[in-house]
VEXDREN-120169 format. One record per residue (C-alpha): chain; x, y, z; residue in three letters. Coordinates in pm, 1 decimal, decimal comma. Example, Ala and Ser with C-alpha at 12.3 -4.5 7.8 and 13.67 -1.06 7.14 Angstrom:
NODE   lumza          u          v          w   nuba
NODE       A     1230,0     -450,0      780,0    ALA
NODE       A     1367,0     -106,0      714,0    SER
end
This chain:
NODE   lumza          u          v          w   nuba
NODE       A    12716,1    14451,5    17579,4    MET
NODE       A    12499,3    14141,4    17644,2    ASP
NODE       A    12252,4    14145,0    17946,5    SER
NODE       A    12132,7    13832,8    18140,5    LEU
NODE       A    11783,4    13806,8    18303,0    PHE
NODE       A    11665,6    13506,9    18519,5    SER
NODE       A    11301,8    13390,8    18611,3    THR
NODE       A    11146,7    13096,0    18791,1    THR
NODE       A    11058,2    12917,3    18467,3    ALA
NODE       A    11351,4    13018,9    18248,2    VAL
NODE       A    11706,1    13003,3    18399,6    SER
NODE       A    11844,0    13252,3    18176,7    SER
NODE       A    11745,3    13471,2    17875,6    ILE
NODE       A    12028,9    13608,6    17665,6    LEU
NODE       A    11951,6    13925,1    17449,7    VAL
NODE       A    12198,8    13998,9    17194,0    LYS
NODE       A    12284,0    14337,3    17050,2    ARG
NODE       A    12115,1    14269,6    16709,4    ASN
NODE       A    11781,7    14186,4    16894,0    GLY
NODE       A    11815,7    13809,2    16886,2    GLY
NODE       A    11688,7    13611,0    17203,3    ILE
NODE       A    11835,9    13279,4    17314,3    SER
NODE       A    11674,0    13074,6    17609,0    CYS
NODE       A    11818,9    12829,8    17828,9    GLN
NODE       A    11548,2    12606,6    18004,5    ILE
NODE       A    11611,5    12359,5    18289,5    PRO
NODE       A    11530,1    12000,3    18197,4    MET
NODE       A    11325,0    11938,5    18521,9    ALA
NODE       A    11070,8    12225,7    18442,1    HIS
NODE       A    11025,3    12091,9    18070,9    PHE
NODE       A    10956,1    11738,8    18208,5    LEU
NODE       A    10698,1    11851,2    18458,8    THR
NODE       A    10486,7    12068,6    18211,8    ASN
NODE       A    10536,2    11847,3    17902,7    SER
NODE       A    10219,5    11634,4    17983,1    LYS
NODE       A     9958,3    11919,8    18015,8    ARG
NODE       A    10066,6    12157,2    17734,6    ARG
NODE       A     9853,9    12176,9    17414,4    PRO
NODE       A    10003,4    12118,0    17058,2    PRO
NODE       A    10217,3    12367,5    16914,3    LYS
NODE       A     9994,3    12479,9    16648,0    ASN
NODE       A     9731,4    12579,5    16898,6    LEU
NODE       A     9969,8    12736,8    17145,3    LEU
NODE       A    10173,1    12949,3    16905,7    TYR
NODE       A     9960,3    13008,2    16579,6    PRO
NODE       A    10162,3    13171,4    16289,1    ARG
NODE       A    10092,7    13555,0    16284,4    ARG
NODE       A     9935,7    13639,5    15933,8    THR
NODE       A    10110,2    13900,0    15738,7    LYS
NODE       A     9953,1    14251,5    15751,1    LEU
NODE       A     9821,4    14376,8    15419,9    PRO
NODE       A     9972,2    14681,9    15260,8    PRO
NODE       A     9814,4    15027,3    15311,5    ASP
NODE       A     9589,2    15097,2    15005,5    PRO
NODE       A     9678,4    15472,8    15026,7    GLY
NODE       A    10042,1    15415,9    14971,0    VAL
NODE       A    10187,3    15367,7    14607,4    ASN
NODE       A    10405,4    15071,0    14633,9    GLN
NODE       A    10587,2    15162,0    14307,3    PHE
NODE       A    10677,5    15485,1    14424,2    LEU
NODE       A    10778,8    15390,3    14771,1    LYS
NODE       A    11147,5    15448,1    14826,4    LYS
NODE       A    11331,7    15200,6    15023,4    ARG
NODE       A    11638,1    15321,5    15211,7    THR
NODE       A    11913,4    15108,3    15311,2    SER
NODE       A    11977,3    15136,1    15697,4    ASP
NODE       A    12318,1    15011,2    15815,2    PRO
NODE       A    12163,5    14906,1    16149,6    HIS
NODE       A    11815,1    14786,1    16067,6    PRO
NODE       A    11574,4    14740,6    16350,6    ASP
NODE       A    11504,8    14390,1    16411,1    THR
NODE       A    11304,9    14418,6    16743,4    SER
NODE       A    11037,7    14153,5    16608,8    TYR
NODE       A    11258,6    13862,1    16498,4    PRO
NODE       A    11097,1    13540,7    16356,1    ASP
NODE       A    11142,2    13293,0    16638,7    LEU
NODE       A    11107,9    12915,5    16563,4    ILE
NODE       A    10884,6    12713,5    16792,2    PRO
NODE       A    11183,5    12548,7    16946,9    SER
NODE       A    11309,0    12888,5    17086,0    GLU
NODE       A    10979,1    12984,1    17239,2    LYS
NODE       A    10932,2    12666,9    17447,8    ILE
NODE       A    10867,6    12749,0    17811,5    GLY
NODE       A    10808,3    13119,5    17791,2    LEU
NODE       A    10489,4    13245,5    17989,0    PRO
NODE       A    10207,5    13399,3    17812,4    GLU
NODE       A    10257,6    13736,3    17958,7    GLU
NODE       A    10603,5    13768,5    17836,2    GLU
NODE       A    10502,7    13643,3    17484,2    LEU
NODE       A    10224,9    13908,8    17474,4    ASP
NODE       A    10464,7    14198,0    17586,0    GLU
NODE       A    10727,4    14079,2    17307,8    LEU
NODE       A    10458,1    14087,0    17024,5    GLU
NODE       A    10322,4    14426,5    17134,8    GLU
NODE       A    10678,6    14574,5    17138,4    THR
NODE       A    10749,0    14423,7    16794,2    ALA
NODE       A    10429,1    14548,2    16656,5    ALA
NODE       A    10491,8    14898,8    16764,2    ASP
NODE       A    10837,1    14908,0    16616,5    ASN
NODE       A    10697,7    14772,5    16291,2    TYR
NODE       A    10447,6    15061,3    16261,6    PHE
NODE       A    10684,9    15312,8    16376,1    ALA
NODE       A    10927,4    15228,1    16090,8    ASN
NODE       A    10637,7    15243,5    15847,4    ASP
NODE       A    10556,4    15593,8    15973,0    ASP
NODE       A    10915,0    15696,7    15934,3    ASN
NODE       A    10920,0    15562,1    15566,9    ASP
NODE       A    10596,1    15756,3    15493,4    SER
NODE       A    10766,4    16084,2    15567,1    ASP
NODE       A    11003,9    16054,9    15261,0    ILE
NODE       A    10939,6    16321,1    14998,7    VAL
NODE       A    11006,5    16231,0    14635,5    TRP
NODE       A    11136,2    16485,8    14384,4    ASP
NODE       A    10917,7    16581,9    14078,7    PRO
NODE       A    11179,2    16477,9    13832,6    GLU
NODE       A    11205,6    16126,3    13998,5    GLU
NODE       A    10813,7    16093,0    13987,3    ILE
NODE       A    10808,6    16210,6    13620,7    GLU
NODE       A    11083,1    15963,2    13530,9    ALA
NODE       A    10903,2    15669,3    13712,9    ILE
NODE       A    10563,1    15751,5    13573,3    THR
NODE       A    10678,0    15787,3    13219,9    SER
NODE       A    10758,5    15421,4    13216,8    LEU
NODE       A    10398,0    15335,3    13245,2    PHE
NODE       A    10264,0    15570,2    12995,0    ARG
NODE       A    10364,4    15364,3    12683,8    GLY
NODE       A    10578,7    15466,1    12390,3    ARG
NODE       A    10832,1    15739,7    12459,7    ILE
NODE       A    10793,8    16016,4    12200,8    PRO
NODE       A    11090,8    16052,8    11957,0    GLN
NODE       A    11265,2    16371,2    11888,6    LYS
NODE       A    11142,3    16560,1    11578,5    PRO
NODE       A    11369,6    16509,4    11284,7    GLY
NODE       A    11383,4    16316,6    10953,4    LYS
NODE       A    11133,1    16049,5    10973,9    LEU
NODE       A    11197,4    15854,4    10661,2    ASN
NODE       A    11561,7    15804,9    10723,2    ARG
NODE       A    11760,3    15530,8    10535,4    GLU
NODE       A    11854,2    15240,8    10743,1    ARG
NODE       A    12163,7    15055,6    10672,8    PRO
NODE       A    12146,7    14721,4    10497,4    LEU
NODE       A    12155,1    14415,4    10709,3    PRO
NODE       A    12477,6    14229,2    10756,5    LEU
NODE       A    12526,6    13919,4    10525,1    PRO
NODE       A    12424,1    13591,5    10680,7    LEU
NODE       A    12710,2    13353,9    10747,5    PRO
NODE       A    12531,0    13059,4    10580,0    HIS
NODE       A    12509,0    13260,5    10258,0    LYS
NODE       A    12878,2    13351,6    10256,8    LEU
NODE       A    13002,7    12979,3    10273,7    ARG
NODE       A    13046,1    12801,0     9953,7    PRO
NODE       A    12782,4    12547,8     9879,9    PRO
NODE       A    12892,9    12203,3    10002,0    GLY
NODE       A    12761,5    11859,6     9975,9    LEU
NODE       A    12431,6    11797,8    10133,5    PRO
NODE       A    12400,8    11601,8    10456,4    ASN
NODE       A    12281,6    11248,5    10401,2    PRO
NODE       A    11932,1    11171,1    10538,8    LYS
NODE       A    11949,9    10963,8    10842,6    ILE
NODE       A    11639,2    10748,7    10847,7    ARG
NODE       A    11550,1    10594,3    11168,4    PRO
NODE       A    11570,1    10201,5    11153,7    ARG
NODE       A    11238,4    10068,3    11290,2    THR
NODE       A    11192,8     9713,2    11370,2    ALA
NODE       A    10972,3     9544,3    11088,4    VAL
NODE       A    10836,8     9210,5    11113,6    SER
NODE       A    10938,4     8938,4    10890,4    SER
NODE       A    10586,9     8896,3    10767,2    ARG
NODE       A    10576,2     9264,7    10656,1    ALA
NODE       A    10901,3     9230,0    10459,9    LEU
NODE       A    10773,6     8937,7    10299,9    MET
NODE       A    10450,6     9098,3    10184,0    SER
NODE       A    10645,5     9378,8    10029,5    LYS
NODE       A    10881,5     9173,5     9830,1    GLN
NODE       A    10711,5     8844,3     9749,0    VAL
NODE       A    10455,9     8983,0     9517,2    TYR
NODE       A    10705,6     9125,3     9265,5    LYS
NODE       A    10968,2     8848,9     9280,0    ARG
NODE       A    10995,1     8650,0     8949,4    PRO
NODE       A    11123,2     8348,9     9112,3    ASP
NODE       A    10820,2     8335,5     9348,2    PHE
NODE       A    10565,7     8396,5     9060,8    LEU
NODE       A    10736,3     8139,3     8842,4    ILE
NODE       A    10738,4     7886,6     9136,0    GLY
NODE       A    10352,6     7947,4     9158,4    LEU
NODE       A    10314,6     7853,4     8776,9    ALA
NODE       A    10513,8     7534,5     8859,2    ARG
NODE       A    10319,2     7438,5     9160,9    ALA
NODE       A     9985,1     7476,6     8948,6    ILE
NODE       A    10140,4     7268,2     8666,1    ARG
NODE       A    10199,5     6988,9     8930,9    ASP
NODE       A     9848,5     6985,9     9052,6    LEU
NODE       A     9622,2     6690,7     8961,4    GLN
NODE       A     9386,4     6739,3     8677,9    PRO
NODE       A     9076,1     6732,8     8918,5    GLU
NODE       A     9244,4     6972,5     9165,5    GLU
NODE       A     9171,3     7343,6     9144,0    ASN
NODE       A     9418,7     7631,7     9120,1    VAL
NODE       A     9276,3     7774,3     9448,4    SER
NODE       A     9449,9     7502,7     9640,2    LYS
NODE       A     9781,1     7681,4     9568,6    VAL
NODE       A     9667,2     8037,8     9526,9    LEU
NODE       A     9464,7     8057,2     9847,2    ASN
NODE       A     9753,5     8008,8    10053,9    ARG
NODE       A     9957,2     8306,0     9911,0    TRP
NODE       A     9651,0     8529,6     9847,4    ALA
NODE       A     9749,1     8781,8    10149,1    PRO
NODE       A    10094,9     8842,3     9977,2    PHE
NODE       A     9972,5     8918,5     9627,4    LEU
NODE       A     9875,6     9252,0     9478,8    GLN
NODE       A     9739,9     9380,9     9154,7    LYS
NODE       A     9936,7     9256,9     8856,3    GLY
NODE       A    10137,9     9013,0     9057,4    SER
NODE       A     9985,9     8708,0     8870,3    LEU
NODE       A    10062,8     8855,9     8526,7    SER
NODE       A    10398,5     8683,0     8512,5    LEU
NODE       A    10240,7     8361,0     8644,2    THR
NODE       A     9983,9     8333,9     8367,0    ILE
NODE       A    10250,3     8400,3     8100,3    LYS
NODE       A    10466,6     8129,4     8238,9    GLU
NODE       A    10169,0     7888,7     8229,5    LEU
NODE       A    10131,8     8002,8     7861,9    GLY
NODE       A    10493,1     7909,1     7786,4    HIS
NODE       A    10417,3     7561,8     7953,4    MET
NODE       A    10126,3     7513,2     7719,6    GLY
NODE       A     9880,3     7523,3     7995,9    LEU
NODE       A     9628,1     7770,8     7874,5    ALA
NODE       A     9346,0     7608,4     8054,7    ASP
NODE       A     9513,2     7662,0     8380,0    ARG
NODE       A     9596,7     8024,7     8289,0    ALA
NODE       A     9232,7     8078,0     8213,5    LEU
NODE       A     9138,9     7914,5     8573,9    LYS
NODE       A     9395,0     8135,9     8734,0    THR
NODE       A     9227,6     8440,5     8577,6    PHE
NODE       A     8884,4     8323,8     8701,9    CYS
NODE       A     9026,4     8292,7     9064,1    TRP
NODE       A     9166,1     8652,5     9040,2    VAL
NODE       A     8825,6     8778,8     8931,2    GLN
NODE       A     8688,1     8642,0     9258,2    GLU
NODE       A     8932,2     8840,3     9466,5    GLN
NODE       A     8796,1     9198,5     9510,9    PRO
NODE       A     9150,3     9317,4     9624,7    ARG
NODE       A     9320,3     9192,8     9294,3    LEU
NODE       A     9056,8     9266,0     9037,3    TYR
NODE       A     8989,1     9448,9     8803,0    PRO
NODE       A     9356,4     9440,3     8669,9    ASP
NODE       A     9433,1     9513,6     8291,4    ASP
NODE       A     9777,6     9355,9     8319,9    ARG
NODE       A     9636,0     9014,2     8428,9    VAL
NODE       A     9354,7     9040,8     8157,3    LEU
NODE       A     9592,3     9117,0     7886,2    ALA
NODE       A     9832,8     8824,3     7981,3    SER
NODE       A     9532,9     8590,8     7977,9    THR
NODE       A     9416,7     8717,7     7641,0    VAL
NODE       A     9763,7     8688,3     7483,0    GLU
NODE       A     9810,8     8332,0     7633,7    VAL
NODE       A     9467,0     8221,2     7484,8    LEU
NODE       A     9520,4     8386,3     7137,8    ALA
NODE       A     9871,9     8223,5     7112,9    ARG
NODE       A     9737,3     7887,6     7181,7    ASN
NODE       A     9430,7     7928,7     6939,9    HIS
NODE       A     9184,7     7921,8     7223,4    GLU
NODE       A     9049,1     8267,5     7226,9    LEU
NODE       A     8709,8     8320,1     7089,1    LYS
NODE       A     8705,1     8578,7     6837,3    ILE
NODE       A     8420,6     8836,7     6851,4    PRO
NODE       A     8208,7     8870,7     6511,4    PHE
NODE       A     8219,2     9244,0     6513,5    ASN
NODE       A     8586,7     9352,9     6555,8    LEU
NODE       A     8492,0     9724,1     6502,6    ASP
NODE       A     8280,7     9729,6     6827,0    GLU
NODE       A     8538,8     9516,7     7003,0    PHE
NODE       A     8810,3     9774,8     6946,6    THR
NODE       A     8607,9    10046,3     7062,0    LYS
NODE       A     8534,7     9891,2     7400,0    LEU
NODE       A     8860,2     9704,7     7472,3    ALA
NODE       A     9152,9     9887,3     7621,9    SER
NODE       A     9480,8     9958,4     7442,7    ARG
NODE       A     9669,3     9683,4     7645,4    GLY
NODE       A     9403,9     9419,5     7563,2    VAL
NODE       A     9427,4     9516,4     7190,3    LEU
NODE       A     9809,9     9490,9     7188,1    GLU
NODE       A     9815,3     9172,5     7386,6    ALA
NODE       A     9572,8     9012,7     7139,4    MET
NODE       A     9792,3     9134,8     6847,3    MET
NODE       A    10107,6     8975,3     7000,0    ARG
NODE       A     9904,9     8650,2     7074,7    GLY
NODE       A     9807,1     8622,2     6703,3    PHE
NODE       A    10146,6     8701,0     6572,8    ILE
NODE       A    10319,6     8446,9     6786,5    LYS
NODE       A    10053,3     8197,1     6705,0    GLY
NODE       A    10098,1     8241,1     6328,8    GLY
NODE       A     9761,4     8375,1     6278,2    ARG
NODE       A     9877,6     8673,9     6077,5    LEU
NODE       A     9544,0     8721,5     5892,1    SER
NODE       A     9361,4     8783,5     6211,0    LEU
NODE       A     9636,1     9009,9     6336,1    ALA
NODE       A     9598,2     9213,1     6019,0    TRP
NODE       A     9218,0     9239,8     6043,0    LYS
NODE       A     9254,2     9337,1     6415,0    LEU
NODE       A     9490,9     9620,9     6311,4    LEU
NODE       A     9266,5     9736,8     6027,3    VAL
NODE       A     8980,5     9756,6     6275,7    ALA
NODE       A     9182,0     9941,3     6529,6    ALA
NODE       A     9279,2    10188,5     6248,7    LYS
NODE       A     8920,2    10242,4     6144,6    ASN
NODE       A     8829,0    10310,7     6507,2    GLY
NODE       A     9107,3    10572,8     6545,4    LYS
NODE       A     9283,9    10361,7     6804,7    ARG
NODE       A     9670,1    10415,6     6801,3    MET
NODE       A     9860,6    10103,1     6892,6    LEU
NODE       A    10218,0    10076,8     6991,1    ASP
NODE       A    10485,4    10076,0     6720,1    PRO
NODE       A    10644,6     9751,2     6850,6    SER
NODE       A    10328,5     9575,0     6737,5    VAL
NODE       A    10372,6     9703,3     6377,7    HIS
NODE       A    10724,1     9601,9     6374,2    VAL
NODE       A    10638,6     9231,4     6476,8    LYS
NODE       A    10378,9     9222,5     6235,3    LEU
NODE       A    10625,9     9352,2     5972,9    ILE
NODE       A    10901,4     9107,8     6051,0    LEU
NODE       A    10649,4     8798,0     6031,4    GLU
NODE       A    10481,5     8903,6     5712,0    ILE
NODE       A    10812,8     9006,0     5548,7    GLY
NODE       A    10929,7     8637,5     5571,6    LYS
NODE       A    10690,2     8555,1     5287,6    ASN
NODE       A    10809,5     8714,7     4961,5    PRO
NODE       A    10444,1     8704,7     4824,4    ASP
NODE       A    10327,4     8958,7     5083,3    LYS
NODE       A    10590,6     9237,5     5017,0    ASN
NODE       A    10312,5     9483,7     4934,3    MET
NODE       A    10158,2     9443,0     5277,0    LEU
NODE       A    10492,6     9498,6     5426,6    VAL
NODE       A    10542,4     9834,2     5222,6    LEU
NODE       A    10209,2     9936,2     5330,7    ALA
NODE       A    10285,8     9884,1     5690,6    LEU
NODE       A    10625,5    10064,5     5653,1    LEU
NODE       A    10450,4    10368,3     5499,7    ASP
NODE       A    10185,8    10368,1     5782,2    GLU
NODE       A    10475,0    10356,1     6036,7    LEU
NODE       A    10652,4    10654,8     5862,4    GLY
NODE       A    10345,1    10864,6     5871,7    GLN
NODE       A    10353,7    10876,2     6255,6    ARG
NODE       A    10436,3    11201,5     6409,6    GLU
NODE       A    10615,2    11057,3     6708,6    ALA
NODE       A    10789,2    10728,9     6687,3    LEU
NODE       A    10906,4    10525,3     6997,2    ASN
NODE       A    11101,6    10242,3     6860,5    LEU
NODE       A    11362,6    10051,8     7068,1    SER
NODE       A    11704,4     9961,6     6939,2    GLN
NODE       A    11613,7     9615,1     6852,7    GLN
NODE       A    11307,7     9723,9     6657,1    ASP
NODE       A    11491,9     9987,5     6459,3    THR
NODE       A    11756,3     9732,2     6348,6    SER
NODE       A    11493,3     9488,1     6245,0    ALA
NODE       A    11314,1     9747,2     6023,5    ILE
NODE       A    11661,5     9836,3     5864,5    ILE
NODE       A    11710,7     9470,6     5783,6    LYS
NODE       A    11361,7     9436,0     5637,4    VAL
NODE       A    11397,9     9760,4     5429,8    SER
NODE       A    11739,8     9633,7     5298,9    THR
NODE       A    11591,7     9300,4     5189,9    ARG
NODE       A    11304,4     9492,8     5013,4    LEU
NODE       A    11546,7     9730,7     4840,2    GLY
NODE       A    11410,8    10029,2     5024,0    LYS
NODE       A    11750,6    10171,9     5102,7    PHE
NODE       A    11636,3    10531,1     5169,3    GLU
NODE       A    11398,3    10406,3     5452,8    ILE
NODE       A    11685,9    10245,7     5626,1    ALA
NODE       A    11898,0    10555,9     5595,3    GLU
NODE       A    11617,8    10788,3     5721,9    LYS
NODE       A    11553,8    10546,8     6014,7    LEU
NODE       A    11906,7    10540,1     6108,4    TYR
NODE       A    11946,0    10917,0     6090,3    SER
NODE       A    11641,8    10946,7     6309,4    TRP
NODE       A    11769,9    10714,6     6567,9    TYR
NODE       A    12093,4    10894,5     6598,4    VAL
NODE       A    11943,9    11246,6     6617,6    GLU
NODE       A    11706,4    11112,5     6890,8    SER
NODE       A    12029,5    11118,0     7108,4    GLY
NODE       A    12056,2    10723,7     7104,2    HIS
NODE       A    12373,4    10525,6     7078,6    GLU
NODE       A    12380,9    10260,3     6774,2    PRO
NODE       A    12472,2     9906,5     6867,1    SER
NODE       A    12687,1     9667,0     6674,8    VAL
NODE       A    12379,5     9507,9     6528,0    VAL
NODE       A    12252,4     9856,0     6393,1    MET
NODE       A    12602,6     9929,5     6251,5    TYR
NODE       A    12625,8     9586,3     6088,5    THR
NODE       A    12271,7     9637,0     5931,9    ALA
NODE       A    12372,2     9984,1     5805,8    LEU
NODE       A    12711,6     9847,3     5646,1    VAL
NODE       A    12503,1     9575,1     5475,9    HIS
NODE       A    12241,2     9828,7     5356,1    ASN
NODE       A    12516,7    10040,2     5191,8    ARG
NODE       A    12691,0     9729,7     5060,5    TYR
NODE       A    12379,2     9620,2     4885,4    SER
NODE       A    12321,2     9957,8     4740,8    GLU
NODE       A    12682,1     9947,4     4606,4    ARG
NODE       A    12797,1    10245,8     4819,4    LYS
NODE       A    13122,8    10078,9     4926,8    TYR
NODE       A    13297,7    10403,5     5026,4    ARG
NODE       A    12992,8    10516,0     5234,9    GLU
NODE       A    12985,1    10184,4     5400,1    ALA
NODE       A    13361,4    10211,2     5482,3    LEU
NODE       A    13288,0    10534,4     5659,3    SER
NODE       A    13047,6    10350,2     5896,0    VAL
NODE       A    13335,1    10086,2     5959,2    VAL
NODE       A    13563,2    10373,1     6076,0    TRP
NODE       A    13277,3    10524,3     6286,5    GLU
NODE       A    13253,1    10176,9     6465,9    MET
NODE       A    13633,6    10185,7     6526,7    GLU
NODE       A    13623,0    10532,3     6650,1    ALA
NODE       A    13339,4    10447,9     6887,2    ALA
NODE       A    13531,5    10134,3     7024,5    ASN
NODE       A    13232,0     9922,8     6927,5    CYS
NODE       A    13325,5     9552,8     6968,3    PRO
NODE       A    13264,0     9348,8     6667,6    PHE
NODE       A    13062,6     9008,8     6667,3    ASP
NODE       A    13078,7     8741,4     6413,3    LEU
NODE       A    12808,8     8891,6     6176,6    PRO
NODE       A    13012,8     9220,7     6178,8    ALA
NODE       A    13326,0     9063,7     6080,8    TYR
NODE       A    13144,1     8878,4     5805,4    SER
NODE       A    13001,4     9188,7     5670,6    VAL
NODE       A    13320,5     9387,6     5692,3    VAL
NODE       A    13531,6     9125,5     5525,1    ILE
NODE       A    13276,9     9100,8     5237,0    LYS
NODE       A    13302,2     9482,5     5191,6    LEU
NODE       A    13678,4     9472,2     5173,4    PHE
NODE       A    13655,0     9194,8     4919,6    VAL
NODE       A    13433,3     9408,9     4698,6    ALA
NODE       A    13684,1     9701,3     4747,8    LEU
NODE       A    13972,4     9469,2     4647,6    GLY
NODE       A    14145,7     9562,9     4987,2    ASP
NODE       A    14347,0     9248,3     5052,6    LEU
NODE       A    14560,7     9368,7     5336,0    SER
NODE       A    14245,3     9489,7     5545,1    ARG
NODE       A    14052,8     9185,1     5462,4    ALA
NODE       A    14350,1     8952,7     5602,4    VAL
NODE       A    14388,3     9182,1     5906,0    ARG
NODE       A    14020,1     9166,2     6006,8    TYR
NODE       A    14032,3     8780,0     5937,3    PHE
NODE       A    14334,2     8763,2     6201,3    ALA
NODE       A    14124,2     8974,8     6448,7    LYS
NODE       A    13834,7     8745,2     6400,4    LEU
NODE       A    14052,6     8454,6     6514,3    LYS
NODE       A    14207,7     8651,4     6799,5    GLU
NODE       A    13860,4     8740,8     6929,5    ALA
NODE       A    13776,7     8364,0     6955,0    GLY
NODE       A    13519,9     8334,9     6657,9    PHE
NODE       A    13525,0     8039,8     6423,4    THR
NODE       A    13509,6     8148,8     6056,0    PRO
NODE       A    13190,8     8075,1     5869,3    THR
NODE       A    13161,8     7928,1     5519,2    TYR
NODE       A    13095,0     8279,4     5358,2    CYS
NODE       A    13414,2     8425,7     5526,0    ILE
NODE       A    13631,9     8125,8     5384,9    TYR
NODE       A    13480,0     8168,3     5048,2    ARG
NODE       A    13533,9     8546,0     5035,9    ASN
NODE       A    13892,6     8510,2     5135,2    LEU
NODE       A    13978,8     8243,7     4868,1    ILE
NODE       A    13805,2     8479,5     4612,9    THR
NODE       A    14018,8     8787,9     4705,0    ILE
NODE       A    14340,5     8562,1     4719,1    TYR
NODE       A    14256,0     8427,9     4365,6    LEU
NODE       A    14196,9     8786,2     4244,8    ALA
NODE       A    14547,9     8874,4     4372,6    ALA
NODE       A    14717,5     8553,0     4229,9    GLY
NODE       A    14822,3     8402,7     4552,3    ARG
NODE       A    14755,7     8025,0     4497,7    LEU
NODE       A    14942,4     7909,6     4808,2    ALA
NODE       A    14726,8     8112,9     5023,8    LYS
NODE       A    14419,9     7996,7     4842,0    CYS
NODE       A    14519,9     7627,2     4903,9    LYS
NODE       A    14590,6     7708,6     5268,8    GLU
NODE       A    14245,9     7854,0     5320,7    ILE
NODE       A    14088,4     7586,9     5122,7    TYR
NODE       A    14243,4     7305,8     5348,9    LYS
NODE       A    14139,0     7499,5     5658,3    GLU
NODE       A    13775,4     7523,5     5545,9    ALA
NODE       A    13781,2     7138,2     5465,4    GLU
NODE       A    13931,1     7073,9     5808,4    ASN
NODE       A    13654,3     7288,2     5957,7    ALA
NODE       A    13398,6     7069,0     5770,4    GLY
NODE       A    13296,2     7284,7     5496,8    TYR
NODE       A    13275,2     7175,2     5134,1    VAL
NODE       A    13337,0     7433,8     4877,6    MET
NODE       A    13100,1     7481,8     4584,3    ASP
NODE       A    13170,2     7406,0     4224,3    LYS
NODE       A    13239,1     7752,6     4120,6    GLN
NODE       A    13540,7     7795,9     4379,3    ILE
NODE       A    13669,2     7444,2     4286,2    THR
NODE       A    13669,2     7533,0     3921,2    SER
NODE       A    13836,3     7865,8     3974,5    MET
NODE       A    14119,3     7690,8     4171,8    LEU
NODE       A    14167,7     7422,1     3889,3    LEU
NODE       A    14190,8     7694,1     3628,2    GLN
NODE       A    14438,7     7896,8     3840,6    ALA
NODE       A    14664,6     7583,7     3863,6    LYS
NODE       A    14678,8     7536,8     3489,7    ARG
end
């Protein structure tokens, strides 16, 4: 049961069964004492917590759960202590302290069993000793991981974060290698007045250029015939530490000057070939060949050979094609072909290979053309219609018609589209074989493809129709050739007159 006490300062104090206290204070007493009372933190300071007894092991202390715990010293908030006299507060604190230490003395009387103490202390000793037995026992294999059991699938695409880039940065990354921009620079330099310097155009775009950018500009100035402007552009590049040294710009300038006959030739070519780079030597060779100075190109090639400098095979091919146009210099062409064949590793393009096959056929070196074609196919490359046509003409010139016919079937099997020179060579082959039906069929294919027959094609068809005795077809082809604007030679005309008689 709850009990009720009354005093002069407190109207009633209600003490509950669980030890709690509730106070009912009259408002008049609170108002009379509110002006002279000190602050709460000085009137009721918080009691500090007592430190634990150092003689008692806190880990081994066994806490018992009491169904009716003693709460004789409850924590009172300051609002519940308002208006209590100091004498009653001291009595409450002393009673609570006695109950607290009494409970602590009761707990200290608990006795632990040896097994419980051993079990608890063993947790702090370290590793628990194992039972004796088989030390090197075999452990089971780990379970297979799920990602290794799944079939390999397509990799996830990389998701690159899109960062905002300024237009100036994009321009600086793209402008320096755009052909339209570099050719536009050449046109702007061309439009300058004679007394104006190229720096007027180049200084504006200098921050956007990189090494090798002006190589195309200098070549375009060479195509325009402005070798002096190309040289001034190169001099401007030399003044830019960020753009020079650069072999590509130097090689382009040397090629332009050599093609326009404005390059000063050093007296000692042997020393020059030892000091110059391979790109500069090849550019000089190309400039001499395009400029028609074949003697200087030959001297430079001999000096490079004496200095054991290996040039690109394309330079040899260009020199072979230009020298091969002169029948009096066939010996030089043969020497270049032999030198090219002695190389261990050839690196020829499809166009260069086809050109050498044509030159070899014109010189009567049919075996060189066959070997070159076999090397090209064995290298894993696919021949073009130009190379097929050159090989058919090579075997036709060697009078190996059946072998040439096998190349035609190879072209058909590879679905290689025929061009006008291919149709011309194939029809000439069928005329040599006397195969009228195939010659007529390929002549019809030529017209279906939209090509206009040439004079040689008309002449070959008239010849094969005359050999077959079909005069009506001969007259038809003859009139078609005249309508196309061709005039047949006297030999064909006399053959037609004899056939009419």
